[in-house]
C-alpha positions, 0 to 999 in steps of 0.5 A, spaced: 157 751 551 164 748 551 165 751 544 164 758 547 168 757 553 174 754 547 173 760 543 172 756 537 170 748 534 176 747 531 180 749 537 175 744 541 177 739 537 184 740 537 184 740 545 181 734 544 186 731 539 191 732 543 188 730 550 186 723 547 193 721 544 196 722 551 190 718 553 192 712 547 199 712 549 199 711 556 195 705 554 197 698 556 192 694 552 188 696 545 180 696 549 178 703 546 171 702 546 169 708 550 174 712 545 170 710 540 163 712 543 166 718 544 168 719 537 161 717 534 158 722 539 163 728 537 162 726 530 155 727 530 155 735 533 162 736 529 162 732 523 166 727 520 171 731 517 172 735 523 174 728 527 178 725 522 184 725 524 181 723 530 178 717 527 185 715 524 188 715 531 183 709 533 184 706 527 192 706 528 189 702 535 185 697 532 190 696 526 196 695 532 192 690 536 192 686 529 199 686 527 202 685 534 199 679 534 201 678 527 208 679 529 207 674 536 206 669 531 212 669 527 215 668 533 214 660 535 219 661 542 225 663 537 231 666 541 232 674 539 236 676 532 243 677 534 243 675 541 249 672 543 249 665 547 248 666 555 245 673 553 239 675 558 233 675 552 227 678 554 220 674 551 216 678 546 211 676 550 211 682 555 211 687 549 205 690 546 206 696 541 202 702 539 204 704 531 202 710 529 201 714 523 205 720 526 202 725 520 195 724 524 197 724 530 199 732 534 206 732 535 210 727 539 215 729 545 221 725 543 226 724 549 233 721 547 233 713 552 238 708 552 234 702 555 237 695 558 241 691 552 236 685 553 229 691 552 234 694 546 234 687 543 227 686 543 226 692 541 231 691 535 227 684 533 220 686 534 222 692 529 225 687 524 219 682 524 215 688 522 218 690 517 219 683 513 210 683 515 210 690 513 215 691 507 217 697 505 215 700 512 220 701 518 218 702 526 222 708 528 222 707 536 219 712 541 223 710 547 221 715 552 213 714 550 209 708 553 208 704 560 213 699 563 210 695 568 216 691 573 216 688 579 222 690 585 224 685 590 225 688 597 228 684 602 221 682 606 217 683 600 215 684 592 212 691 589 209 691 582 210 698 579 207 700 573 212 707 571 214 711 565 220 707 561 224 713 563 223 710 571 224 704 569 231 705 565 233 708 571 231 703 576 234 697 572 241 700 571 241 698 579 240 690 577 247 689 576 250 695 578 248 698 585 251 704 586 252 711 581 254 717 581 248 722 578 254 723 572 255 716 570 248 714 571 245 720 567 250 717 561 248 711 562 241 713 560 242 718 555 239 724 559 242 731 562 244 730 569 238 735 572 232 731 568 235 726 571 235 728 578 229 730 577 226 723 574 229 719 580 225 723 585 220 718 583 224 712 586 226 716 592 219 717 594 217 709 593 223 707 596 223 707 604 230 706 605 233 709 598 241 711 601 243 705 596 240 707 590 244 714 588 251 717 591 
């Protein structure tokens, strides 16, 4: 019935692959048991060849979990590569990377995003360790994808959020500088001003007293 609505088996499989990609890229863990069960059912109806790319996508999550554990096992609490004495370092424990075989995934939106220096150092250190384990493969970060868990401290409470990387990049700019113009904040994050103004509405809707966020 669904094939009849969408138009063809191939189109249905492609639509499912796009939906699966979005779901996997927004996962904050590597739990894909339900996706594996769904894929097995679809393979029965549409054949293994039709679902091959989807199977590779799920295998990427399985491999990512193993690779992530192997990379963290190399750390033994060593400081970030290239971190200067006294620099604010971020623990590798907070990072879980999804490493994808891009040829088998749908086209992925790529937006420029500047992250804070401690986070950028963390990504560089992770990529170096990946290359040492998976030589000659190298990581190319899609910094605009994924999710970030953070906690904001207000006067009377602490509030936890799970947000897109762009929202995390915006709010983290206020750690060291409490007031920004749209133009300067957009330049710091690497976004066009109009895009920044749309994105920052997320935080304006979350914070009741937001007059200090943006001038």
